[in-house]
LOFITI-441543 format. One line per 4 residues: number of its first residue (from 1); their letters; for each residue x, z, y of C-alpha. Coordinates in pm, 1 decimal. Layout:
NUM	a	X:Z:Y ~ ...;
END
This chain:
1	milt	-10310.4:-2232.0:-6967.0 ~ -10360.7:-2008.9:-6655.0 ~ -10451.7:-2201.2:-6356.6 ~ -10380.4:-2042.7:-6008.8;
5	pmry	-10686.5:-1931.7:-5817.0 ~ -10875.7:-2176.4:-5585.9 ~ -10828.5:-2066.3:-5204.4 ~ -10976.9:-2202.3:-4886.3;
9	ksfv	-10873.3:-2042.3:-4557.9 ~ -10883.5:-1667.7:-4597.7 ~ -11103.3:-1665.7:-4920.2 ~ -10950.7:-1640.0:-5268.9;
13	wphn	-11196.4:-1719.5:-5568.2 ~ -11200.6:-1411.8:-5813.3 ~ -11215.4:-1680.2:-6086.6 ~ -11210.2:-2058.0:-6055.1;
17	priy	-11525.1:-2250.0:-6046.3 ~ -11658.2:-2382.1:-6360.0 ~ -11728.1:-2757.1:-6281.5 ~ -11485.6:-2982.7:-6053.2;
21	eief	-11584.1:-3348.6:-5960.9 ~ -11311.5:-3519.1:-5742.5 ~ -11427.3:-3853.0:-5577.9 ~ -11173.6:-4101.5:-5466.2;
25	krsv	-11297.3:-4424.2:-5294.5 ~ -11135.4:-4723.8:-5135.8 ~ -11321.3:-4965.8:-4918.8 ~ -11260.5:-5345.3:-5036.1;
29	hahk	-11410.7:-5655.8:-4865.6 ~ -11469.7:-5964.7:-5063.4 ~ -11435.2:-6300.9:-4870.7 ~ -11584.0:-6593.9:-5038.0;
33	ipfg	-11376.4:-6911.1:-5075.0 ~ -11470.0:-7248.6:-5217.6 ~ -11533.8:-7306.1:-5573.8 ~ -11698.6:-6951.2:-5664.7;
37	rhil	-11369.2:-6765.4:-5577.4 ~ -11331.2:-6448.4:-5374.5 ~ -11022.6:-6293.3:-5180.3 ~ -11033.4:-5915.0:-5187.5;
41	qnmg	-10904.5:-5736.7:-4876.1 ~ -10820.1:-5378.8:-4910.4 ~ -10955.2:-5192.3:-4590.4 ~ -10814.1:-4853.0:-4682.2;
45	mkmr	-10887.6:-4519.8:-4844.5 ~ -11196.9:-4345.7:-4766.4 ~ -11193.1:-3961.9:-4776.8 ~ -11172.2:-3785.9:-5085.5;
49	ilrg	-11433.8:-3537.8:-5192.9 ~ -11416.3:-3220.1:-5415.1 ~ -11748.2:-3095.8:-5552.7 ~ -11793.3:-2826.9:-5805.1;
53	egef	-12022.2:-2539.3:-5935.0 ~ -11928.8:-2169.8:-6025.7 ~ -12049.3:-1832.4:-6079.5 ~ -11951.5:-1491.3:-5927.2;
57	tgeg	-12012.8:-1236.4:-6156.4 ~ -11993.0:-838.2:-6158.2 ~ -12045.7:-575.1:-5908.2 ~ -12017.9:-721.2:-5543.7;
61	aydc	-12103.7:-1080.9:-5666.6 ~ -12347.6:-1126.0:-5385.6 ~ -12113.5:-994.7:-5137.8 ~ -11826.2:-1244.0:-5264.5;
65	frkl	-12068.5:-1535.8:-5192.8 ~ -12155.7:-1391.6:-4846.4 ~ -11771.2:-1402.2:-4749.2 ~ -11749.4:-1750.6:-4851.5;
69	gsif	-12078.0:-1823.0:-4677.5 ~ -11901.3:-1699.3:-4368.2 ~ -11605.0:-1927.7:-4380.7 ~ -11868.9:-2234.2:-4372.0;
73	ydes	-11943.2:-2120.7:-4004.3 ~ -11587.4:-2186.8:-3909.9 ~ -11602.4:-2541.3:-3744.7 ~ -11236.8:-2617.1:-3789.8;
77	pgvl	-11081.9:-2733.3:-4119.5 ~ -10856.1:-2537.7:-4355.4 ~ -10609.1:-2574.5:-4635.1 ~ -10782.2:-2615.5:-4959.2;
81	vhpi	-10557.7:-2491.8:-5242.6 ~ -10711.6:-2606.7:-5579.7 ~ -10546.6:-2544.4:-5928.7 ~ -10594.2:-2934.5:-6028.7;
85	wqns	-10624.6:-3125.7:-5705.2 ~ -10332.2:-3137.0:-5446.6 ~ -10341.0:-2913.5:-5146.7 ~ -10497.4:-3052.6:-4845.6;
89	sayl	-10674.1:-2993.3:-4515.4 ~ -11037.9:-2995.4:-4578.1 ~ -11379.2:-2905.7:-4440.7 ~ -11632.5:-2702.2:-4634.5;
93	vals	-11924.2:-2934.3:-4588.8 ~ -12182.6:-2772.6:-4809.8 ~ -12258.3:-2454.2:-4996.5 ~ -12540.3:-2387.6:-5206.1;
97	lkqe	-12692.9:-2081.4:-5370.5 ~ -12824.3:-2224.6:-5690.6 ~ -13063.3:-1928.8:-5794.5 ~ -13216.7:-1611.4:-5646.0;
101	pred	-12940.6:-1380.8:-5583.2 ~ -12867.8:-1080.5:-5787.4 ~ -12611.0:-817.3:-5724.8 ~ -12425.1:-891.2:-6012.8;
105	yisy	-12445.7:-1254.7:-6071.4 ~ -12467.6:-1545.8:-5810.6 ~ -12452.3:-1937.8:-5926.8 ~ -12339.6:-2178.4:-5641.2;
109	sfef	-12222.4:-2506.8:-5575.6 ~ -11988.9:-2649.2:-5303.0 ~ -11834.5:-2971.7:-5148.6 ~ -11523.5:-3017.5:-4966.2;
113	wecf	-11421.8:-3345.6:-4764.7 ~ -11059.2:-3408.5:-4717.1 ~ -10930.5:-3482.2:-4357.7 ~ -10602.2:-3577.1:-4210.8;
117	edye	-10387.5:-3350.9:-4012.7 ~ -10395.2:-3553.2:-3686.9 ~ -10771.9:-3550.4:-3657.5 ~ -10927.8:-3512.6:-3313.6;
121	lgat	-11227.6:-3285.9:-3283.3 ~ -11510.8:-3453.9:-3083.9 ~ -11501.6:-3750.4:-2851.6 ~ -11371.9:-3786.0:-2507.3;
125	iitp	-11625.8:-3943.9:-2249.5 ~ -11458.7:-4125.8:-1945.9 ~ -11639.2:-4294.5:-1671.7 ~ -11569.6:-4648.7:-1585.5;
129	qemp	-11356.6:-4526.4:-1266.9 ~ -11129.7:-4328.0:-1516.3 ~ -11071.0:-4651.9:-1724.3 ~ -10710.1:-4739.1:-1746.1;
133	aepk	-10628.8:-5056.4:-1574.0 ~ -10551.1:-5348.2:-1803.9 ~ -10164.2:-5389.1:-1853.3 ~ -10030.9:-5700.0:-1675.7;
137	neqw	-9781.7:-5768.4:-1986.8 ~ -9900.8:-5894.1:-2319.5 ~ -9877.7:-5687.7:-2627.7 ~ -9863.0:-5804.4:-2984.4;
141	ysiv	-9911.2:-5673.8:-3322.9 ~ -9772.8:-5783.2:-3658.7 ~ -10035.9:-5797.0:-3914.8 ~ -9953.9:-5585.1:-4240.5;
145	rgds	-10114.0:-5598.6:-4573.5 ~ -10448.8:-5383.5:-4566.5 ~ -10516.5:-5463.3:-4185.8 ~ -10841.1:-5598.0:-4063.7;
149	lwsi	-10906.7:-5708.8:-3699.0 ~ -11153.5:-5404.6:-3684.9 ~ -10889.7:-5181.6:-3792.3 ~ -10640.3:-5294.7:-3540.6;
153	atrn	-10889.3:-5302.5:-3256.9 ~ -10995.1:-4956.4:-3358.2 ~ -10642.7:-4827.0:-3361.8 ~ -10578.9:-4964.5:-3023.0;
157	gltl	-10891.3:-4862.7:-2847.5 ~ -11048.3:-5201.3:-2836.9 ~ -11361.6:-5357.2:-2949.2 ~ -11370.7:-5629.3:-3226.6;
161	ariv	-11506.7:-5855.4:-2971.6 ~ -11215.1:-5791.1:-2728.0 ~ -10954.8:-5869.3:-2991.5 ~ -11131.6:-6208.5:-3084.1;
165	elnp	-11132.0:-6290.6:-2728.1 ~ -10774.7:-6219.4:-2689.0 ~ -10695.2:-6434.6:-2986.9 ~ -10837.3:-6774.8:-2989.4;
169	qikn	-10605.0:-6898.4:-3233.7 ~ -10783.2:-6703.1:-3508.6 ~ -11053.8:-6959.8:-3631.7 ~ -11215.7:-6715.4:-3887.0;
173	pnii	-11183.6:-6334.7:-3783.6 ~ -11276.4:-6237.0:-4128.9 ~ -10956.8:-6390.1:-4273.2 ~ -10602.4:-6274.2:-4150.1;
177	hpgd	-10257.3:-6292.9:-4308.1 ~ -9973.0:-6039.7:-4315.7 ~ -9708.8:-6157.1:-4067.4 ~ -9944.9:-6323.7:-3832.9;
181	mvri	-9928.3:-6191.1:-3482.6 ~ -10241.9:-6064.4:-3291.4 ~ -10260.7:-6004.3:-2928.4 ~ -10390.6:-5647.9:-2845.3;
185	a	-10343.8:-5659.6:-2467.9;
END
């Protein structure tokens, strides 16, 4: 079987890396309930990570590694086209030379972290004078499966303490149920 060549931004691998390791993780919290039982709460997927190792061989192997290395300094994510993994937007977060470079042979390793298309680069700092005034009307959110008060607070620009303060009806902030209503403003 012939696999398509791996690509990232403007770099196309002359031959695919030898080893791939793809890591998928999900964050799950366990809430203890009486009689030694637990409720598991899905907190959502974490980033996916692609690690691997390979070699560049033949005349110009070191130049090939240098071209890949120059892409590492670009601070924005790019599209990673992988022969086995689905195409995704990713950052090249690690690139290592595994032995003394030779003109005709380079052994290397790499690591990509997947990111989402609607990411924001950096943080915006605002002064207290620039803070928006609190709206006068109440706003409510209906809890869906996988939500936590922390994720609801984060999505709405609030702290967990503020969500708890706005919702005195919630007796245990670690236990919420789909369909419950949470005040967010």
